[in-house]
mmJSON file of the N, C-alpha and C atoms, coordinates in Angstrom:
{"data_MODEL":{"atom_site":{
"group_PDB":["ATOM","ATOM","ATOM","ATOM","ATOM","ATOM","ATOM","ATOM","ATOM","ATOM","ATOM","ATOM","ATOM","ATOM","ATOM","ATOM","ATOM","ATOM","ATOM","ATOM","ATOM","ATOM","ATOM","ATOM","ATOM","ATOM","ATOM","ATOM","ATOM","ATOM","ATOM","ATOM","ATOM","ATOM","ATOM","ATOM","ATOM","ATOM","ATOM","ATOM","ATOM","ATOM","ATOM","ATOM","ATOM","ATOM","ATOM","ATOM","ATOM","ATOM","ATOM","ATOM","ATOM","ATOM","ATOM","ATOM","ATOM","ATOM","ATOM","ATOM","ATOM","ATOM","ATOM","ATOM","ATOM","ATOM","ATOM","ATOM","ATOM","ATOM","ATOM","ATOM","ATOM","ATOM","ATOM","ATOM","ATOM","ATOM","ATOM","ATOM","ATOM","ATOM","ATOM","ATOM","ATOM","ATOM","ATOM","ATOM","ATOM","ATOM","ATOM","ATOM","ATOM","ATOM","ATOM","ATOM","ATOM","ATOM","ATOM","ATOM","ATOM","ATOM","ATOM","ATOM","ATOM","ATOM","ATOM","ATOM","ATOM","ATOM","ATOM","ATOM","ATOM","ATOM","ATOM","ATOM","ATOM","ATOM","ATOM","ATOM","ATOM","ATOM","ATOM","ATOM","ATOM","ATOM","ATOM","ATOM","ATOM","ATOM","ATOM","ATOM","ATOM","ATOM","ATOM","ATOM","ATOM","ATOM","ATOM","ATOM","ATOM","ATOM","ATOM","ATOM","ATOM","ATOM","ATOM","ATOM","ATOM","ATOM","ATOM","ATOM","ATOM","ATOM","ATOM","ATOM","ATOM","ATOM","ATOM","ATOM","ATOM","ATOM","ATOM","ATOM","ATOM","ATOM","ATOM","ATOM","ATOM","ATOM","ATOM","ATOM","ATOM","ATOM","ATOM","ATOM","ATOM","ATOM","ATOM","ATOM","ATOM","ATOM","ATOM","ATOM","ATOM","ATOM","ATOM","ATOM","ATOM","ATOM","ATOM","ATOM","ATOM","ATOM","ATOM","ATOM","ATOM","ATOM","ATOM","ATOM","ATOM","ATOM","ATOM","ATOM","ATOM","ATOM","ATOM","ATOM","ATOM","ATOM","ATOM","ATOM","ATOM","ATOM","ATOM","ATOM","ATOM","ATOM","ATOM"],
"id":[1,2,3,4,5,6,7,8,9,10,11,12,13,14,15,16,17,18,19,20,21,22,23,24,25,26,27,28,29,30,31,32,33,34,35,36,37,38,39,40,41,42,43,44,45,46,47,48,49,50,51,52,53,54,55,56,57,58,59,60,61,62,63,64,65,66,67,68,69,70,71,72,73,74,75,76,77,78,79,80,81,82,83,84,85,86,87,88,89,90,91,92,93,94,95,96,97,98,99,100,101,102,103,104,105,106,107,108,109,110,111,112,113,114,115,116,117,118,119,120,121,122,123,124,125,126,127,128,129,130,131,132,133,134,135,136,137,138,139,140,141,142,143,144,145,146,147,148,149,150,151,152,153,154,155,156,157,158,159,160,161,162,163,164,165,166,167,168,169,170,171,172,173,174,175,176,177,178,179,180,181,182,183,184,185,186,187,188,189,190,191,192,193,194,195,196,197,198,199,200,201,202,203,204,205,206,207,208,209,210,211,212,213,214,215,216,217,218,219],
"type_symbol":["N","C","C","N","C","C","N","C","C","N","C","C","N","C","C","N","C","C","N","C","C","N","C","C","N","C","C","N","C","C","N","C","C","N","C","C","N","C","C","N","C","C","N","C","C","N","C","C","N","C","C","N","C","C","N","C","C","N","C","C","N","C","C","N","C","C","N","C","C","N","C","C","N","C","C","N","C","C","N","C","C","N","C","C","N","C","C","N","C","C","N","C","C","N","C","C","N","C","C","N","C","C","N","C","C","N","C","C","N","C","C","N","C","C","N","C","C","N","C","C","N","C","C","N","C","C","N","C","C","N","C","C","N","C","C","N","C","C","N","C","C","N","C","C","N","C","C","N","C","C","N","C","C","N","C","C","N","C","C","N","C","C","N","C","C","N","C","C","N","C","C","N","C","C","N","C","C","N","C","C","N","C","C","N","C","C","N","C","C","N","C","C","N","C","C","N","C","C","N","C","C","N","C","C","N","C","C","N","C","C","N","C","C","N","C","C","N","C","C"],
"label_atom_id":["N","CA","C","N","CA","C","N","CA","C","N","CA","C","N","CA","C","N","CA","C","N","CA","C","N","CA","C","N","CA","C","N","CA","C","N","CA","C","N","CA","C","N","CA","C","N","CA","C","N","CA","C","N","CA","C","N","CA","C","N","CA","C","N","CA","C","N","CA","C","N","CA","C","N","CA","C","N","CA","C","N","CA","C","N","CA","C","N","CA","C","N","CA","C","N","CA","C","N","CA","C","N","CA","C","N","CA","C","N","CA","C","N","CA","C","N","CA","C","N","CA","C","N","CA","C","N","CA","C","N","CA","C","N","CA","C","N","CA","C","N","CA","C","N","CA","C","N","CA","C","N","CA","C","N","CA","C","N","CA","C","N","CA","C","N","CA","C","N","CA","C","N","CA","C","N","CA","C","N","CA","C","N","CA","C","N","CA","C","N","CA","C","N","CA","C","N","CA","C","N","CA","C","N","CA","C","N","CA","C","N","CA","C","N","CA","C","N","CA","C","N","CA","C","N","CA","C","N","CA","C","N","CA","C","N","CA","C","N","CA","C","N","CA","C","N","CA","C","N","CA","C","N","CA","C"],
"label_alt_id":[null,null,null,null,null,null,null,null,null,null,null,null,null,null,null,null,null,null,null,null,null,null,null,null,null,null,null,null,null,null,null,null,null,null,null,null,null,null,null,null,null,null,null,null,null,null,null,null,null,null,null,null,null,null,null,null,null,null,null,null,null,null,null,null,null,null,null,null,null,null,null,null,null,null,null,null,null,null,null,null,null,null,null,null,null,null,null,null,null,null,null,null,null,null,null,null,null,null,null,null,null,null,null,null,null,null,null,null,null,null,null,null,null,null,null,null,null,null,null,null,null,null,null,null,null,null,null,null,null,null,null,null,null,null,null,null,null,null,null,null,null,null,null,null,null,null,null,null,null,null,null,null,null,null,null,null,null,null,null,null,null,null,null,null,null,null,null,null,null,null,null,null,null,null,null,null,null,null,null,null,null,null,null,null,null,null,null,null,null,null,null,null,null,null,null,null,null,null,null,null,null,null,null,null,null,null,null,null,null,null,null,null,null,null,null,null,null,null,null],
"label_comp_id":["MET","MET","MET","LYS","LYS","LYS","ILE","ILE","ILE","ASP","ASP","ASP","ILE","ILE","ILE","ASP","ASP","ASP","ARG","ARG","ARG","VAL","VAL","VAL","GLU","GLU","GLU","THR","THR","THR","VAL","VAL","VAL","THR","THR","THR","PRO","PRO","PRO","ASN","ASN","ASN","THR","THR","THR","LEU","LEU","LEU","ILE","ILE","ILE","GLY","GLY","GLY","ASP","ASP","ASP","MET","MET","MET","VAL","VAL","VAL","LEU","LEU","LEU","PHE","PHE","PHE","HIS","HIS","HIS","PRO","PRO","PRO","GLU","GLU","GLU","THR","THR","THR","ALA","ALA","ALA","GLU","GLU","GLU","LEU","LEU","LEU","LEU","LEU","LEU","PHE","PHE","PHE","SER","SER","SER","ILE","ILE","ILE","GLY","GLY","GLY","MET","MET","MET","HIS","HIS","HIS","CYS","CYS","CYS","LEU","LEU","LEU","GLY","GLY","GLY","CYS","CYS","CYS","PRO","PRO","PRO","SER","SER","SER","SER","SER","SER","GLY","GLY","GLY","VAL","VAL","VAL","GLU","GLU","GLU","THR","THR","THR","VAL","VAL","VAL","LYS","LYS","LYS","ASP","ASP","ASP","ALA","ALA","ALA","ALA","ALA","ALA","SER","SER","SER","VAL","VAL","VAL","HIS","HIS","HIS","GLY","GLY","GLY","LEU","LEU","LEU","ASP","ASP","ASP","ALA","ALA","ALA","ASP","ASP","ASP","ASP","ASP","ASP","LEU","LEU","LEU","VAL","VAL","VAL","ARG","ARG","ARG","LYS","LYS","LYS","LEU","LEU","LEU","ASN","ASN","ASN","HIS","HIS","HIS","ILE","ILE","ILE","ILE","ILE","ILE","LYS","LYS","LYS","ASN","ASN","ASN"],
"label_asym_id":["A","A","A","A","A","A","A","A","A","A","A","A","A","A","A","A","A","A","A","A","A","A","A","A","A","A","A","A","A","A","A","A","A","A","A","A","A","A","A","A","A","A","A","A","A","A","A","A","A","A","A","A","A","A","A","A","A","A","A","A","A","A","A","A","A","A","A","A","A","A","A","A","A","A","A","A","A","A","A","A","A","A","A","A","A","A","A","A","A","A","A","A","A","A","A","A","A","A","A","A","A","A","A","A","A","A","A","A","A","A","A","A","A","A","A","A","A","A","A","A","A","A","A","A","A","A","A","A","A","A","A","A","A","A","A","A","A","A","A","A","A","A","A","A","A","A","A","A","A","A","A","A","A","A","A","A","A","A","A","A","A","A","A","A","A","A","A","A","A","A","A","A","A","A","A","A","A","A","A","A","A","A","A","A","A","A","A","A","A","A","A","A","A","A","A","A","A","A","A","A","A","A","A","A","A","A","A","A","A","A","A","A","A","A","A","A","A","A","A"],
"label_entity_id":["1","1","1","1","1","1","1","1","1","1","1","1","1","1","1","1","1","1","1","1","1","1","1","1","1","1","1","1","1","1","1","1","1","1","1","1","1","1","1","1","1","1","1","1","1","1","1","1","1","1","1","1","1","1","1","1","1","1","1","1","1","1","1","1","1","1","1","1","1","1","1","1","1","1","1","1","1","1","1","1","1","1","1","1","1","1","1","1","1","1","1","1","1","1","1","1","1","1","1","1","1","1","1","1","1","1","1","1","1","1","1","1","1","1","1","1","1","1","1","1","1","1","1","1","1","1","1","1","1","1","1","1","1","1","1","1","1","1","1","1","1","1","1","1","1","1","1","1","1","1","1","1","1","1","1","1","1","1","1","1","1","1","1","1","1","1","1","1","1","1","1","1","1","1","1","1","1","1","1","1","1","1","1","1","1","1","1","1","1","1","1","1","1","1","1","1","1","1","1","1","1","1","1","1","1","1","1","1","1","1","1","1","1","1","1","1","1","1","1"],
"label_seq_id":[1,1,1,2,2,2,3,3,3,4,4,4,5,5,5,6,6,6,7,7,7,8,8,8,9,9,9,10,10,10,11,11,11,12,12,12,13,13,13,14,14,14,15,15,15,16,16,16,17,17,17,18,18,18,19,19,19,20,20,20,21,21,21,22,22,22,23,23,23,24,24,24,25,25,25,26,26,26,27,27,27,28,28,28,29,29,29,30,30,30,31,31,31,32,32,32,33,33,33,34,34,34,35,35,35,36,36,36,37,37,37,38,38,38,39,39,39,40,40,40,41,41,41,42,42,42,43,43,43,44,44,44,45,45,45,46,46,46,47,47,47,48,48,48,49,49,49,50,50,50,51,51,51,52,52,52,53,53,53,54,54,54,55,55,55,56,56,56,57,57,57,58,58,58,59,59,59,60,60,60,61,61,61,62,62,62,63,63,63,64,64,64,65,65,65,66,66,66,67,67,67,68,68,68,69,69,69,70,70,70,71,71,71,72,72,72,73,73,73],
"pdbx_PDB_ins_code":[null,null,null,null,null,null,null,null,null,null,null,null,null,null,null,null,null,null,null,null,null,null,null,null,null,null,null,null,null,null,null,null,null,null,null,null,null,null,null,null,null,null,null,null,null,null,null,null,null,null,null,null,null,null,null,null,null,null,null,null,null,null,null,null,null,null,null,null,null,null,null,null,null,null,null,null,null,null,null,null,null,null,null,null,null,null,null,null,null,null,null,null,null,null,null,null,null,null,null,null,null,null,null,null,null,null,null,null,null,null,null,null,null,null,null,null,null,null,null,null,null,null,null,null,null,null,null,null,null,null,null,null,null,null,null,null,null,null,null,null,null,null,null,null,null,null,null,null,null,null,null,null,null,null,null,null,null,null,null,null,null,null,null,null,null,null,null,null,null,null,null,null,null,null,null,null,null,null,null,null,null,null,null,null,null,null,null,null,null,null,null,null,null,null,null,null,null,null,null,null,null,null,null,null,null,null,null,null,null,null,null,null,null,null,null,null,null,null,null],
"Cartn_x":[80.256,80.683,79.526,79.192,78.109,78.642,77.958,78.325,77.45,78.067,77.335,77.142,75.935,75.598,74.424,74.583,73.512,72.586,71.302,70.307,70.384,70.489,70.615,69.239,68.7,67.414,67.636,68.623,68.99,70.505,70.992,72.438,72.936,74.05,74.738,76.179,76.959,78.36,79.108,78.629,79.3,78.764,77.828,77.296,78.38,78.521,79.488,78.948,79.795,79.402,78.842,79.521,79.09,77.708,77.424,76.102,75.034,75.331,74.353,73.959,74.937,74.654,73.978,74.311,73.667,72.16,71.777,70.363,69.668,70.434,69.859,70.674,70.573,71.36,71.07,69.949,69.611,70.582,71.359,72.339,73.589,73.791,74.996,75.108,74.004,74.034,74.619,74.213,74.763,76.265,76.664,78.082,78.917,78.463,79.197,79.218,78.101,78.01,78.944,79.337,80.242,81.676,81.931,83.284,83.672,82.694,82.964,82.727,83.795,83.681,84.02,83.6,83.901,83.243,82.236,81.428,82.227,83.16,83.972,85.245,85.459,86.684,86.548,87.576,87.507,87.288,87.692,87.536,86.102,85.196,83.814,83.125,83.623,83.043,83.438,84.472,84.931,85.027,84.739,84.839,83.486,83.472,82.233,81.96,80.746,80.383,81.297,81.541,82.411,83.834,84.378,85.718,85.779,84.789,84.764,84.645,83.802,83.641,84.963,85.649,86.928,87.964,88.057,89.016,88.743,87.457,87.07,86.847,87.174,87.066,85.634,84.722,83.307,82.869,81.813,81.23,80.383,80.757,80.083,78.619,78.316,76.932,76.053,76.569,75.819,75.574,76.589,76.443,75.415,75.441,74.468,73.05,72.847,71.509,71.04,71.926,71.56,71.228,72.016,71.774,70.456,70.17,68.898,67.719,67.881,66.814,66.521,67.558,67.383,66.673,67.079,66.497,65.016,64.661,63.282,62.351,62.893,62.037,62.066],
"Cartn_y":[-145.333,-145.241,-144.733,-145.437,-145.064,-144.168,-143.053,-142.168,-142.518,-142.771,-143.163,-141.949,-141.384,-140.238,-140.64,-140.466,-140.796,-139.604,-139.834,-138.788,-138.366,-137.098,-136.579,-136.145,-136.868,-136.51,-135.76,-136.21,-135.607,-135.515,-134.368,-134.169,-134.806,-135.5,-136.068,-135.559,-135.777,-135.367,-136.043,-137.198,-137.944,-137.638,-136.717,-136.329,-135.598,-135.95,-135.266,-133.892,-132.884,-131.511,-131.444,-132.048,-132.009,-132.594,-133.743,-134.366,-133.489,-132.949,-132.121,-130.917,-130.232,-129.029,-129.392,-130.543,-130.99,-131.151,-131.808,-132.076,-130.95,-130.112,-129.02,-127.743,-127.137,-125.936,-124.789,-124.856,-123.816,-123.791,-124.851,-124.896,-124.081,-123.774,-123.051,-121.68,-120.992,-119.657,-119.698,-120.673,-120.799,-121.078,-121.999,-122.338,-121.115,-120.358,-119.15,-118.123,-117.984,-116.964,-117.228,-118.481,-118.808,-119.047,-118.655,-118.742,-120.065,-120.942,-122.23,-122.076,-121.927,-121.784,-123.108,-124.194,-125.564,-125.919,-125.191,-125.582,-125.643,-124.746,-124.748,-125.56,-126.074,-126.82,-128.261,-128.763,-130.141,-131.166,-130.844,-131.812,-131.905,-131.019,-131.055,-132.375,-133.074,-134.367,-135.484,-135.252,-136.296,-135.806,-134.521,-133.957,-134.009,-134.497,-134.584,-133.266,-133.121,-131.947,-131.872,-133.007,-133.045,-132.589,-133.066,-132.671,-131.172,-130.669,-129.242,-128.388,-128.809,-128.066,-128.025,-129.139,-129.217,-128.283,-128.297,-127.446,-125.969,-125.629,-124.227,-123.845,-124.761,-124.465,-124.317,-125.067,-124.993,-126.267,-126.164,-127.322,-128.092,-129.324,-130.127,-130.382,-130.679,-130.966,-129.738,-128.575,-127.333,-127.068,-127.285,-127.086,-128.049,-129.298,-130.288,-129.838,-129.348,-128.871,-127.723,-126.782,-125.643,-126.063,-126.977,-127.443,-128.21,-129.053,-129.789,-128.842,-127.798,-126.792,-126.15,-125.802,-125.197,-126.156,-127.405,-128.402,-128.631,-128.658,-128.972,-127.783,-126.583,-125.383,-124.857],
"Cartn_z":[-5.102,-3.723,-2.877,-1.819,-0.922,0.183,0.399,1.494,2.685,3.821,5.016,5.919,5.863,6.7,7.576,8.871,9.799,9.96,9.813,10.021,11.486,11.73,13.087,13.573,14.539,15.144,16.447,17.201,18.482,18.531,18.95,19.062,20.352,20.25,21.401,21.343,22.38,22.308,21.149,20.706,19.64,18.242,18.132,16.828,16.043,14.785,13.925,13.554,13.653,13.331,11.905,10.953,9.555,9.345,9.975,9.851,10.482,11.645,12.349,11.504,10.954,10.169,8.848,8.289,7.061,7.264,8.343,8.604,9.358,10.044,10.831,10.625,9.448,9.169,10.135,10.816,11.784,12.971,13.15,14.237,13.908,12.647,12.224,12.884,13.049,13.642,15.053,15.856,17.21,17.152,16.289,16.196,15.833,14.857,14.464,15.591,16.303,17.349,18.525,18.724,19.828,19.341,18.099,17.571,16.962,16.773,16.13,14.633,13.919,12.478,11.807,12.448,12.013,10.687,10.321,9.176,7.889,7.716,6.514,6.66,7.822,8.114,7.602,6.931,6.44,7.555,8.776,9.869,10.373,9.92,10.412,10.082,9.072,8.711,9.649,10.451,11.373,12.811,13.034,14.376,15.074,16.298,17.061,17.781,18.265,19.061,20.29,20.909,22.092,21.752,20.634,20.208,19.942,19.21,18.867,20.12,21.054,22.3,23.062,23.111,23.819,23.196,21.878,21.175,21.44,21.582,21.76,23.226,24.147,25.571,26.061,25.457,25.829,26.544,27.322,27.996,26.979,26.697,25.671,26.012,27.281,27.658,27.502,27.84,27.668,26.183,25.362,23.922,23.344,23.761,23.296,23.656,24.872,25.288,24.394,24.128,23.281,21.861,21.317,19.952,19.858,20.837,20.817,20.979,21.757,21.915,20.556,19.83,18.507,17.561,17.554,16.652,16.966,18.227,18.613,18.468,18.332,18.218,16.847],
"occupancy":[1.0,1.0,1.0,1.0,1.0,1.0,1.0,1.0,1.0,1.0,1.0,1.0,1.0,1.0,1.0,1.0,1.0,1.0,1.0,1.0,1.0,1.0,1.0,1.0,1.0,1.0,1.0,1.0,1.0,1.0,1.0,1.0,1.0,1.0,1.0,1.0,1.0,1.0,1.0,1.0,1.0,1.0,1.0,1.0,1.0,1.0,1.0,1.0,1.0,1.0,1.0,1.0,1.0,1.0,1.0,1.0,1.0,1.0,1.0,1.0,1.0,1.0,1.0,1.0,1.0,1.0,1.0,1.0,1.0,1.0,1.0,1.0,1.0,1.0,1.0,1.0,1.0,1.0,1.0,1.0,1.0,1.0,1.0,1.0,1.0,1.0,1.0,1.0,1.0,1.0,1.0,1.0,1.0,1.0,1.0,1.0,1.0,1.0,1.0,1.0,1.0,1.0,1.0,1.0,1.0,1.0,1.0,1.0,1.0,1.0,1.0,1.0,1.0,1.0,1.0,1.0,1.0,1.0,1.0,1.0,1.0,1.0,1.0,1.0,1.0,1.0,1.0,1.0,1.0,1.0,1.0,1.0,1.0,1.0,1.0,1.0,1.0,1.0,1.0,1.0,1.0,1.0,1.0,1.0,1.0,1.0,1.0,1.0,1.0,1.0,1.0,1.0,1.0,1.0,1.0,1.0,1.0,1.0,1.0,1.0,1.0,1.0,1.0,1.0,1.0,1.0,1.0,1.0,1.0,1.0,1.0,1.0,1.0,1.0,1.0,1.0,1.0,1.0,1.0,1.0,1.0,1.0,1.0,1.0,1.0,1.0,1.0,1.0,1.0,1.0,1.0,1.0,1.0,1.0,1.0,1.0,1.0,1.0,1.0,1.0,1.0,1.0,1.0,1.0,1.0,1.0,1.0,1.0,1.0,1.0,1.0,1.0,1.0,1.0,1.0,1.0,1.0,1.0,1.0],
"B_iso_or_equiv":[0.0,0.0,0.0,0.0,0.0,0.0,0.0,0.0,0.0,0.0,0.0,0.0,0.0,0.0,0.0,0.0,0.0,0.0,0.0,0.0,0.0,0.0,0.0,0.0,0.0,0.0,0.0,0.0,0.0,0.0,0.0,0.0,0.0,0.0,0.0,0.0,0.0,0.0,0.0,0.0,0.0,0.0,0.0,0.0,0.0,0.0,0.0,0.0,0.0,0.0,0.0,0.0,0.0,0.0,0.0,0.0,0.0,0.0,0.0,0.0,0.0,0.0,0.0,0.0,0.0,0.0,0.0,0.0,0.0,0.0,0.0,0.0,0.0,0.0,0.0,0.0,0.0,0.0,0.0,0.0,0.0,0.0,0.0,0.0,0.0,0.0,0.0,0.0,0.0,0.0,0.0,0.0,0.0,0.0,0.0,0.0,0.0,0.0,0.0,0.0,0.0,0.0,0.0,0.0,0.0,0.0,0.0,0.0,0.0,0.0,0.0,0.0,0.0,0.0,0.0,0.0,0.0,0.0,0.0,0.0,0.0,0.0,0.0,0.0,0.0,0.0,0.0,0.0,0.0,0.0,0.0,0.0,0.0,0.0,0.0,0.0,0.0,0.0,0.0,0.0,0.0,0.0,0.0,0.0,0.0,0.0,0.0,0.0,0.0,0.0,0.0,0.0,0.0,0.0,0.0,0.0,0.0,0.0,0.0,0.0,0.0,0.0,0.0,0.0,0.0,0.0,0.0,0.0,0.0,0.0,0.0,0.0,0.0,0.0,0.0,0.0,0.0,0.0,0.0,0.0,0.0,0.0,0.0,0.0,0.0,0.0,0.0,0.0,0.0,0.0,0.0,0.0,0.0,0.0,0.0,0.0,0.0,0.0,0.0,0.0,0.0,0.0,0.0,0.0,0.0,0.0,0.0,0.0,0.0,0.0,0.0,0.0,0.0,0.0,0.0,0.0,0.0,0.0,0.0],
"pdbx_formal_charge":[null,null,null,null,null,null,null,null,null,null,null,null,null,null,null,null,null,null,null,null,null,null,null,null,null,null,null,null,null,null,null,null,null,null,null,null,null,null,null,null,null,null,null,null,null,null,null,null,null,null,null,null,null,null,null,null,null,null,null,null,null,null,null,null,null,null,null,null,null,null,null,null,null,null,null,null,null,null,null,null,null,null,null,null,null,null,null,null,null,null,null,null,null,null,null,null,null,null,null,null,null,null,null,null,null,null,null,null,null,null,null,null,null,null,null,null,null,null,null,null,null,null,null,null,null,null,null,null,null,null,null,null,null,null,null,null,null,null,null,null,null,null,null,null,null,null,null,null,null,null,null,null,null,null,null,null,null,null,null,null,null,null,null,null,null,null,null,null,null,null,null,null,null,null,null,null,null,null,null,null,null,null,null,null,null,null,null,null,null,null,null,null,null,null,null,null,null,null,null,null,null,null,null,null,null,null,null,null,null,null,null,null,null,null,null,null,null,null,null],
"auth_seq_id":[1,1,1,2,2,2,3,3,3,4,4,4,5,5,5,6,6,6,7,7,7,8,8,8,9,9,9,10,10,10,11,11,11,12,12,12,13,13,13,14,14,14,15,15,15,16,16,16,17,17,17,18,18,18,19,19,19,20,20,20,21,21,21,22,22,22,23,23,23,24,24,24,25,25,25,26,26,26,27,27,27,28,28,28,29,29,29,30,30,30,31,31,31,32,32,32,33,33,33,34,34,34,35,35,35,36,36,36,37,37,37,38,38,38,39,39,39,40,40,40,41,41,41,42,42,42,43,43,43,44,44,44,45,45,45,46,46,46,47,47,47,48,48,48,49,49,49,50,50,50,51,51,51,52,52,52,53,53,53,54,54,54,55,55,55,56,56,56,57,57,57,58,58,58,59,59,59,60,60,60,61,61,61,62,62,62,63,63,63,64,64,64,65,65,65,66,66,66,67,67,67,68,68,68,69,69,69,70,70,70,71,71,71,72,72,72,73,73,73],
"auth_comp_id":["MET","MET","MET","LYS","LYS","LYS","ILE","ILE","ILE","ASP","ASP","ASP","ILE","ILE","ILE","ASP","ASP","ASP","ARG","ARG","ARG","VAL","VAL","VAL","GLU","GLU","GLU","THR","THR","THR","VAL","VAL","VAL","THR","THR","THR","PRO","PRO","PRO","ASN","ASN","ASN","THR","THR","THR","LEU","LEU","LEU","ILE","ILE","ILE","GLY","GLY","GLY","ASP","ASP","ASP","MET","MET","MET","VAL","VAL","VAL","LEU","LEU","LEU","PHE","PHE","PHE","HIS","HIS","HIS","PRO","PRO","PRO","GLU","GLU","GLU","THR","THR","THR","ALA","ALA","ALA","GLU","GLU","GLU","LEU","LEU","LEU","LEU","LEU","LEU","PHE","PHE","PHE","SER","SER","SER","ILE","ILE","ILE","GLY","GLY","GLY","MET","MET","MET","HIS","HIS","HIS","CYS","CYS","CYS","LEU","LEU","LEU","GLY","GLY","GLY","CYS","CYS","CYS","PRO","PRO","PRO","SER","SER","SER","SER","SER","SER","GLY","GLY","GLY","VAL","VAL","VAL","GLU","GLU","GLU","THR","THR","THR","VAL","VAL","VAL","LYS","LYS","LYS","ASP","ASP","ASP","ALA","ALA","ALA","ALA","ALA","ALA","SER","SER","SER","VAL","VAL","VAL","HIS","HIS","HIS","GLY","GLY","GLY","LEU","LEU","LEU","ASP","ASP","ASP","ALA","ALA","ALA","ASP","ASP","ASP","ASP","ASP","ASP","LEU","LEU","LEU","VAL","VAL","VAL","ARG","ARG","ARG","LYS","LYS","LYS","LEU","LEU","LEU","ASN","ASN","ASN","HIS","HIS","HIS","ILE","ILE","ILE","ILE","ILE","ILE","LYS","LYS","LYS","ASN","ASN","ASN"],
"auth_asym_id":["A","A","A","A","A","A","A","A","A","A","A","A","A","A","A","A","A","A","A","A","A","A","A","A","A","A","A","A","A","A","A","A","A","A","A","A","A","A","A","A","A","A","A","A","A","A","A","A","A","A","A","A","A","A","A","A","A","A","A","A","A","A","A","A","A","A","A","A","A","A","A","A","A","A","A","A","A","A","A","A","A","A","A","A","A","A","A","A","A","A","A","A","A","A","A","A","A","A","A","A","A","A","A","A","A","A","A","A","A","A","A","A","A","A","A","A","A","A","A","A","A","A","A","A","A","A","A","A","A","A","A","A","A","A","A","A","A","A","A","A","A","A","A","A","A","A","A","A","A","A","A","A","A","A","A","A","A","A","A","A","A","A","A","A","A","A","A","A","A","A","A","A","A","A","A","A","A","A","A","A","A","A","A","A","A","A","A","A","A","A","A","A","A","A","A","A","A","A","A","A","A","A","A","A","A","A","A","A","A","A","A","A","A","A","A","A","A","A","A"],
"auth_atom_id":["N","CA","C","N","CA","C","N","CA","C","N","CA","C","N","CA","C","N","CA","C","N","CA","C","N","CA","C","N","CA","C","N","CA","C","N","CA","C","N","CA","C","N","CA","C","N","CA","C","N","CA","C","N","CA","C","N","CA","C","N","CA","C","N","CA","C","N","CA","C","N","CA","C","N","CA","C","N","CA","C","N","CA","C","N","CA","C","N","CA","C","N","CA","C","N","CA","C","N","CA","C","N","CA","C","N","CA","C","N","CA","C","N","CA","C","N","CA","C","N","CA","C","N","CA","C","N","CA","C","N","CA","C","N","CA","C","N","CA","C","N","CA","C","N","CA","C","N","CA","C","N","CA","C","N","CA","C","N","CA","C","N","CA","C","N","CA","C","N","CA","C","N","CA","C","N","CA","C","N","CA","C","N","CA","C","N","CA","C","N","CA","C","N","CA","C","N","CA","C","N","CA","C","N","CA","C","N","CA","C","N","CA","C","N","CA","C","N","CA","C","N","CA","C","N","CA","C","N","CA","C","N","CA","C","N","CA","C","N","CA","C","N","CA","C","N","CA","C","N","CA","C","N","CA","C"],
"pdbx_PDB_model_num":[1,1,1,1,1,1,1,1,1,1,1,1,1,1,1,1,1,1,1,1,1,1,1,1,1,1,1,1,1,1,1,1,1,1,1,1,1,1,1,1,1,1,1,1,1,1,1,1,1,1,1,1,1,1,1,1,1,1,1,1,1,1,1,1,1,1,1,1,1,1,1,1,1,1,1,1,1,1,1,1,1,1,1,1,1,1,1,1,1,1,1,1,1,1,1,1,1,1,1,1,1,1,1,1,1,1,1,1,1,1,1,1,1,1,1,1,1,1,1,1,1,1,1,1,1,1,1,1,1,1,1,1,1,1,1,1,1,1,1,1,1,1,1,1,1,1,1,1,1,1,1,1,1,1,1,1,1,1,1,1,1,1,1,1,1,1,1,1,1,1,1,1,1,1,1,1,1,1,1,1,1,1,1,1,1,1,1,1,1,1,1,1,1,1,1,1,1,1,1,1,1,1,1,1,1,1,1,1,1,1,1,1,1,1,1,1,1,1,1]
}}}
């Protein structure tokens, strides 16, 4: 069985949380610090950054900017 995981170079609102953390574990600290404990959640494999932001009452575009800043630095 082939697992289809897209390499995450840049985070977008449609990036899956699970893929992002897989390729950029440094993003986990930000997620935990803002109360997003999605990493251990089974839905992280199918939940997008936009979905997670909405569930947690956060601005998705602001979260995307912060995550990309972390990845690029």
